N, C-alpha and C positions, 0 to 999 in steps of 0.2 A: 230493277233497282229500287222500285217504290217501296217495298216492304223493308229494305235495308236503310233508305235514306229518309223515308217519312213513315216510320212505323206507327202503329196506334200506341199512344203512351199508356203505360200502365200506372198504377198508384205511385210507385216508387219514382218513376220519371216525372210525374205531375208534382210530386213534392220537391224534386230537384228544380223544376221550373219555377215553382213558387218561391224557392230560396233565392234564385237568380233575380227575380223581380224585387224581392225584399232588399237585396244587396245594392242593386243597380238603380232602381226606381224608387226605393223606400216605400213600396206598396205591398202590404201583407196579404198573403192568401191568393195572390193572383197567378192563375195557371195558364194565362195567354192573353194577347191583345188580338182583337178580331176586327176585320175591316174588309172592304171590297175595293177592287181596282178594275177600271174599264179598259179592256184590251181592244185597241182600235182595230177594226177590220174593214175591208172593202164590202160594200153593201151585197149581201147574198142575193142571188137572182130569185125573184118572186117572193121576197120575205116581207114586203110591205114596210111597215114601220116598226116591226118587232125589235130590230136591233138598233133603232135610233134612240139615243139617250138624252137625258136632260142637258148634257153638255153640247148637244147638237152635232154629234157624229155617230158613226155606226160602231157598235161594240158588242163583245160578250164580256161577261162579269167573271172575275177571279175573286171568290170569297175565301179568306185565309185566316188562320190563327197562327201566330208566331210566338216564340219564346224570347227571353231577354238577350239572346245572342243572334237575333234576327233570322233564325231558322224556322221554316214552316213546320208545324205539327199537325195541321189539317188543311185540306184545300178542296174547294168545290168549283169546278170550271164548267162554263158553258151556258149560263143563264142569259136570257134576252137582255140586251142593253136597256131596254125601256123598263125593266123590272126594278123595283125599289129594293134596297138592302133587307128590310124586314120580310119582304116576300121571298127573296132569294134564301135568306136565313131559315125561314120556316119551311121551305122546301128541301132543305139540305139534310144529308145524313147526320150531320152534327146536331142539329135540332131535334131529330127523331131520337138520337141516343140520349140527349138531355132529358127528353120527355119520358123515356122508359128507364132511365137511371142505369145506363149501361156504358158509361164513359170511364169508369174506374176512378171517379172523383173521390179524394179523400174525404173522411167525415169531418164535419166542422170541429174547430178547436178553439180554445181559449187564447186570446191575444192579451199580453200584459197591458193593462190599461183599458180594456173593454170588458164589461161585465157579463156579456152573453157570448156563447160559443158562435164563432163566425164561419160561414161556409166559404169554401174555396170557389173563386169566381173567374169569369172571363170579363174583360173590360172592353167596351165598345163606345162608339159615339152615340149621338142623340137619336140615330136611326133604329137602334136596337132596343127592344122593350126590356124593362126592368124585371127581373125575376130572381130567384134564390141564387142561381149561379151565373147571373149576368148583371153587371153594373153599367149604368150609363150616367151622364152628367145630370145635374138638376136643371130643369127647364126654365127659361126665362132670362131676362137681362138685368132686372132690378133685384138682384139677389143680396142677401146679407153676406157679410164678409167671410163667415165660416163656410157657407156653401160655395162661395167663389173659390175659396182655398181647396175645398174638395174637388171642384171641377178642375182646378189647376193640377192637383196632384193625380187625378185620374188621367188627365191629358198627358202627363209625363210618362205614364205606363202605356197609354194607348199609342203613343207615337212610334213604338217599336214596330207596329205593323206598317205604318206609313213609311218608316225608314227602310224596312225590308223590302217594300215594293220599289223604293228608289234604287236599292242595291240591285235588286233583280233586273230592273230596266237598264241600268247602266252597265251591268256585266253582260247581259244578253241583248245586244242592240237591235235585234229584230223588233223589240217593243218600241223603238223609236219612230216607227212608221206603221201604216196600216197594213196588216197582214193579208196577202192577196192570195189565199187558197180557200178551199171549201171549208165549211164550219167544223166538220168533224176532224179534219187534219189540223185546223188551228187549235182545237181543244187539245189534241195530242201534243202540239208543239208547246203549249202553255204548261201542260203537265210535265213535259219532259224538262222544260227550263226550271221548274220548281224542284224537281228531283236533283237536277244538276246543281242548282243554287246550294241546296243542303249539302251535296257531295262535296263541292268545293269549299264550303265554309268549314266542313269538318277536317279538311286536309290541307288548306293552304297556309296554315299557320297564323291567320288573322284572328283575333279575338275581339270581344265587344269593345275594348278600349281603342283598338285600331279603327273603329268605325264611327267614333264620336263625331266626326266632322260631316257625316252624311246628314242631309236635311230631307224633309219631306212631310213635316206635319202640317196639316191643313188648319186654317182658322176654323174655330168651332162656331157654328151658327145654331142656336138652340131654339127649339119650338116650344109652345106652351101647353102641349097636350101630354098630360100624364095622369093615367088612372091605374093604380096598382094597389095590390093588397097591402094593408098596413104592416102585416108581419114581415113582408119582404122589404117594405120601405125602411123598417127599423134598422136593417143591416146597413144600409147607406148612411142613415142618421148617426149610427154608432161610429162608423169610420169617420164621419164628419166631425164628431166630437173628438175622436182619437187624433186626427190630423191637426186639430186646433189645441192640443194638450201638449204639455212638455215632453211626454213620452213619444208622441207620434210626429211632432212637427219637424220641418227642416228649416234651417237658419234663413234661407232666402225666399221662402214662400210668400211672405207679405209684400215683398218688393215686386213679385211676378204678377200680382193681381191689380 
């Protein structure tokens, strides 16, 4: 059922996802929110500390991209719990496809109010590096208001992946305790639950609006390490200016920061 429930998105599907994020999160050109979830497991025999994560329990990692209806569009399952999100991302198929430009990502387009063509992007937290097709928050705590507004607007789009993990865990209660089988079977169980998650969401009649009470967005703790190409940084700066303009702002954003 994987090919039916989590097919590789084509350009038309990515444009549809971007339209969903524009309507529901008021974030333009977003083709998915990316994040990682630690799946609790019983310590595998002879594994040492490979599966022991920074939260002080044993786990494997589910790296996922979701659309604005909390459906998975990409999953990578099975990395060691001790691995960081950047390491897992750079070892994933998604990263390799991003690098060789084989993800069917639509070409950059002009957005009303922004003077340069804007690429279609994934949104992630501070763990993910800034690149042409990946946006992360501005680093630091003493930020100007316009950058704080950008971070808030990005977090509104990023929370969809956190909410999807919450829906997944509450629908498939096996995630409420440590999974006590060998790692290969655990990986199969996680993949199966992700496929079933999409299967159910496509058929149970519930839509985005029915899930608005789901919580799961973590507090953002930003680091101070950021070393990126200026040509990439300008896309984030352009969106920052857009979110602070009459065309791109939302009425409540100043209250939220």
